[in-house]
N, C-alpha and C positions, 0 to 999 in steps of 0.2 A: 249317831248312827252306830250300829253294831260293828260295821266294817271300817270305821274311821279310827286310825291309830296315830299316835304321836311319832312312833318309830316302827318301821317294819324291816326286819332283817332277812335277807335271802341267804340261806345256808346255815346249818346248825353244827358246824365244826367248832374248834376251839376259839376261833375269832368270833364267829356268829353268836354262839350261845353266851359268851362273856359280854358281848355288846348288848344282848337282850337283858341279861341280868343287871348290868350297870344302868341301863335305861330305866328298868323297873325300880331300882334303888333310888333313882333321881325323880321318881314320881310320874314317869311317862307311862302311857298306855302302849304296850308293846306286843307285837306278834312276830313269830319267826316261821319262815317257810322252809320246809325240808322235803326233798324228793326221794331220799334213799334210806338214811339211817341217822338217828340222833348221835351227836358227838363227832360226826365227820370221819374223814380218813384217819386222822391222828389216833383216835381211840379205837376205831374199828379195824383198821388195816395198816396202821403206821406205828407211831411212837410207842404206844402202850403194848400191843401184842408182840411187837418185835422184841421189846425188852423182856417180856415173859419168856420168849424162846431163848434169848441170850442168857437169861438167868439160869435156865435149865442146863444150857451148855456149859456155863461157868461152874456150876456145882458138879456136873459130870467130869469136867476137867480136874477139879480139886480131888474128886474120888480117885482119879488115876494117879495122883501124886500123894496119896494118903501116907505112904511110907516116909515121905519127906517131913511129915509132921509127927512122926512117931506113932502113927495109927495104922490099922489094917482094914482093908476093904477088898474082900475077895469075891469073885464071881459077880461083879456088878455089871450093869449094862444100862440100856435105855429103852423106853417104850415110846416110839415116835408118835403113835396115836395118842398116848397119854400126854406127851409134851404139847401136841397141837390142841388137844381138848382143853388143857389148862389155859393156853393162850387165848382160845376162843371164848372160854368162860369169863376170863378177865375182861375181854372186849365187851361182852354182853353186860357185865357189871357196870362198866363205864357208860355204856349206852343207856342203861336204866337209870344210872345216877344223873345224867343230864336231863332225862325226862322228869325226874323228881325235882331237880332245880328249877325247871320251867314251871312246874306246878306250884312249888314253894313261892316263887316270885310272881305268880299270877300272869305269866307270859302265855298268850294264846299260841298254840301250835297249829300251823296250816300245812296239811300234807299234800304235796303235789309239785308241779313244775311251774316256776315263776317266770313271767315275762313282764318287763316294765313297758306299759303301753302308752304312757304319757306322764306329764309332771305329777308326781304324787300318786300314781295309779299303777297297781300291779294286778295282772291277771294270772290266776293260778289254775292250771289244767291238770287233769289226772296224769299220773306218771306210771309208766310201765318199766321204768329204769330200775335195774337191780345190779349190784356189783357182786358177782360170784355167788353170793347167797343172801337171802333176806336177813338182815341183822336185827332180829327182834321184831315183835308185832308193831303195827301202826299204833302210836300212843292213843290211849282212850280219850274220848272227847275231842280228838283233833278235828279241826275244821277242814273243809275240802275245797273243791273247785268253786271259782267265783271271782269277782273283782273286788279288790280291797284298796282302800285309800289311806295314805299316810303322809304326814308333813315331811318326814325324812325317811329315806330308804338307804340302808347299808347293804352293799353287795359283799358277801363273804362266801363265794362259791368254790374257793380252793383251786386245786389243780389235779391233774391225772398223769399217769406215766406217759412219757414221750415215746412215740412209735417211729422207728426208722423204716423207710420204705424197703420192702424186700425182706425185712426181719420182723414181721408183724407177730406179736404173741398169739399163740393158738390155744393156750390153756393146757397143753399137753407136753410138748417138748420145749417150746419157747415160752418162758414164764415172765410175768411182771412180778412185783412184790405181792400181789394178791395170791397168786398160785404158790409162790415161795413160802408164804406164811402157813400154808396148810397142805403140805405134801402127803399124798396117800402112801407113798413108799419112800424109803431113803435112797436118793441117787448115789451111786458109787462114785460118779465123777460129774463135775459140772463146770461150765464156763460162765464167768460173770463179766458182762460187758458194761464197763463203767466202774470207776473206783471212788465215787463220792461216798457220802455217808451210807446211803442205802445199799450200794453194791458191796462196800467193805463190811458192813454189818452182816449181810447174808453170807459173804465169803467166810467170815469168822465163824458164824454159827455152824454152817455145814462142815467146815474143816474140823471144828471141835468134835463133831459126831462121826468123823472118820472119812468123809468124802475127799476125793482128790479134786482140788480146786485150782482153776486158772483164772486170773484176773487180767482183763485187757483194758488198757487206758490209752486214750487218744493223745493226752498231753504228756510232757516229760516226767511228771511226778504223780504218784497216787495222792489221794486226798488233795486235789489241786488248790483248794482255797487255803490250805494250812501253810504255816511257815515251812520253808524248804528243809530246814534242819530237823524239824519234828517229823515231816513226811519221810525223810530218809531213815530216821530211826524206826518209824512204823514199818516201813518196807523191810528193814532188816529183821524185825521181830516176826513179821508175817512169813517171810521166807524161811526163817528158822523153824516156824511151825509147820512148814511144808507147803505153804501156798505159793504157787507159781505166779509170777507177776511179769507182764510184758507191757512196757510203756512205749510211747511214741508209736503207737500201732492202732489200727482200726479193724473191726470185723467187716470185711468187704461183702461177704455173703454167708448164709447159713444153709447148709445142705442137710435135709432130713434123711436119716437112714433107717434101716429096719430096727436097729437097737437104740437109736438116739439121734444125735446131731453131729455134724462136722462143721466147725467154724473155720472159715478161710480168713486168716489174719494177715493183713498187709502191714509190714513194718515201714519205718521211715525211709529206708533205702529202696523200697519198692518190692522187696522180696515177699513171697507168700508162703506161709506155713499153715498146715492143716492141724487143727486140734479137735480131737474127738471128745465127746461127753454124753452122758445120759440126758442132761438138760442144759439149757442156756437161760440165764437170768438177764433180762434186759433192764439195766439200771442206768440209762443214759440221760437222766433228768426228767423233768415234768413240764407240762404245758398248762397254762391257765384255762379254767373253765369260763370262757367269756361268751360262748356260743348260745344262741337262743334266749338271751336276756333282753333283747330289744335295744341294745346299746346304740346301734346305728340309727334307729328310729328317733331316739331322743338326743343324739349327738354327743354321747359320752366319748371322750378321746381315749384311744388306746395306742400303745407303742410297743413293738416287739412282742405282741401277743398278750400284753398285760394292760390293765386299766391304769391310766396316769392319775396320780393323786399328789396333793401337797403334803406337808409334814403332819397334817392333822387328819388325813384320809379323805379330804374333800376332792371331788372331781371337778371338771370344768362346767358341770351343770348343777345349778342350785338345787339343793335338796337331795342330791345323789352322792353317796359316799362309798368308798371301797376299802377293804382291809384284808390282810393276810396274803396268801399265795396269789390270789387273783390280781393283786396289786403289785406283784413282782418281788424280786429277791430282797433280802434273804428269805427263802421259803421255809420258815420255821414256825412251829406252833406258838412258842412263847412270844415271838415277834407279832403274830396275829392277835394274841390276847392283849398285848400292850397297845397295839394300834386300835383295838376295839374300845378300850377305856378312853384313849385320847379322843377318838372320833365322837363318842357319845358325850363326853364332858364338853367338847367343843360345841356340839349341837345344843347342849343345855346352857351354854353361855358362860361356862366356868373359865377361869384363867389357867390354861394348861400349857405344858411344854410339848413341842413337836418331837417326834421320834428321832433320836440320833442313832442311825444304823451302825455307826462305828462302835457303839457300845452294846451291841446285841451279841451275846456269846453263841458259839457254835459247839456242839458236842457230837462225838461219834462213839457209840457204845460197843465197839469191837473189843478184841483182846489183843493188845492192851488198849485201854480207852484213850481217846484224844479229845482235848478241849482247848478253846482259844477265845480271845476277845481282842479287838483293836487291831492295830497295824502289825503286819509281819515285819521282820527286819528289812527285807527287800523293799517293801512299800514305804517304810519310814525313810529309807535312804532316797528312794525315788522322789519323795516329797521334799527333799532337801534338808531334812532334819539331821542335826548333829546328835548322835545317840550314844548311850551307854547300854551295854547288853550284859545281863547277868544270867548265869546258868547254875543249876544245882541238881546233881543226879540223885535218884532215889537210893542208890547204894550208900550214900552218906547219911541216911535217915534211919534212926533206930526202929521206928514203927514199921517202916517198909521192910526192913530186914526181919523183924519179928513176924510179920505177915507172910513172909516168903515171897515178897514182891519187890525185889531190889532193882528191877529194870524199869527205869523211868527218868524223866527229865522235866524240870520246870525252867522256862526261859522267860525273862522279863526284858522289856525294852523301854528305856527312859529317854526323855529329852535331856541332853547333857547340860543345857543352859538353865532350864527351869525346874528340872526334876519331875516333870509331868510323866505319869505312866502312860505310854503310848500303846503298849500291847503286852499280852501275856499268852504264852503258848505252853501246853502241857501234854505229856504222854505218860501213862502209867496207871496204877491201880486207883480207882475212885476219883480221877481228875475231873470227871463230869460233875462231881459234887464240890470239888475244891474251887473250880473256876469262878464261882459266884463271889468269892472273896475279892478277887481282882475286879470284877464287874462293879461291885459296890465302891471299891476304892476309886475307880475311874469316874463313876457318877458323882462322887463327893470331891472330885478334883484333888485327890490325895497325892502328896509328893513322896519322894523316896524317904525324906527325913521322917515324915509321919509314919510311914510303914516300918521303918527301922525302929522307931520308938514304940511300936505296937507289940504287946506281949502275946505271943502265940503259945498255946498249951503244949506241954510235953508229957508223954510222947504222942505225937500225931503226925500224920502225913502233911498237915498244913505247915509244919515247920520248914518244909522244902520251899514254900513260897517266900518266907522271910529270908531264908538263906540265899535264894536267887536274887532278891533285892540287895542284900548285903554284897553279893558277888559283883553286882553291877558297879559297885563303888569300892571294890577291893577290900571288902571287910568280911568275907565269908569265914565262918568259924569252924565248920565241921567238914571241910574238904581241903 
C-alpha cells in the first residue's frame, strides 16, 4: 500500500529529520509529517538564526576595538534590517537544505497536522498553523491529509516558549524569541526575563548593538545549569559590558505604557522595583508540544509535560517512540539528533548504547561564550565524590593573548581516586568549539594520565584544556 511505512516521523526538526534519514539509510520506507516548516525551530527560529545575529554583533564589536589591533575603522555602524535579512536568509537556506536531504534519501514529506489514532495509524489533517511567518513554500510533491500506517512512529514535535499567566507575549512589546529574532526597529532598552541560554544570548546581542539591557533571574545565579564559578565569571563580564543583572527576583507583572513596558520586579526580600524598557523578552523556558497528538487515546505516558521514554526513546506503548525536546531535558538540538539515531537503530534491531545525558554538552553563544559537560563541582560533591579540580585562565595562553581574548577560564573536575573526568566547564573565546574535546575524552573514559600525555598543538586555545588538567594534579606549566 502507498500509505504503509516502516517508519513515520512526526516533526521535521533536527531530531525528526535525522531519524528519517537514518531510517532510510537502514533500508526502511520512511515518511515525515510536518505542519509548519522543514528543519524545525532550531534552524528556523533558534540555533542557527540566533548564531547569525550573534556573529554580526561579534564583528561589530571587533570593529569598535579596531585600534587595539593596530587598525582603523571610522564611521562604522550597523544596518538592523540587513542583520535580520542575513539571519532569515540563512534560516531559509537550512530549510531548503532539509528538503533536499529528504528528497535525496527518498523520504516522503506529508504536510499537515498529525494525530495518532491507533496502533500504527496516523491521521494527518490540514494545518493552518504558522509561526510568525511562513518559512518557505510547502515542499513540492508533499503528500497531504489522509490516514497513514506505519510499523513504528517516532514523535519529534519539539517545544515552544513557555508563557507565564499575565505576561503573555503580544508580538509588540512583550516578545518571545520569535519576535526578538526579527525586530523592525532597534529597542533603546529592554528587559530580559530569564537567564538561561536563550535569554543570555539575546541580552548579549542587543547589548552589543547598544541597547540598555536588564536581565531578571528567579534563581540565585545566572545560567543556572552551569558551574557556579563559571556563572559568577560570566556575570562579572556581562556587568562589565553594561548589562544589569538582578537575581533572586521575579517579574510579578508587566505594565504596558505609551512608550513601552514597565516590569514590576519582586526581589527575594519582597521589595518591588519598577524597570522601564521599550520591550520585554520572555525567556523563561519552553514547554513540550504534546497536545493534539492523541497520546491520551493510545495511552502514552507523560510526566511533567513531557513524554516518558527509556534510554532508547521507547515509550510505554509498543511501536511509539519519542525523541528531542518533547521527551524532556536537556532540550538541545544535538541531544535530539543523537536520540534519533539511537531510536532508529534500536527499531532496526542493531546493538546500540542508550543515551548518557551526563555526557551531553551545553553551549551558550553569548559574549563571552560558555560551554560545559558533565558534573559541576557542587554536583560532584553532592554525589559524594572525592575530587581534584583544575583551573587555567586564558590570560596564561599565548593564542588567547594574540587574539585579544585574555578573559576566560577552563575548569576540570576529576575523581581523585580513579582519575575519571567528571566534568569540564569553560568560559571565553570559542569555548563552544573546544568543549567537544572533553566530550570525546569522557566518552572514551579517558583518565587524567592519558590527557596529560596527549600532545596539544601550539599556539592554540586548546592548550588551556591540557593546562587545566595539569593544574588539577599540581603540574600546570604556564601559570
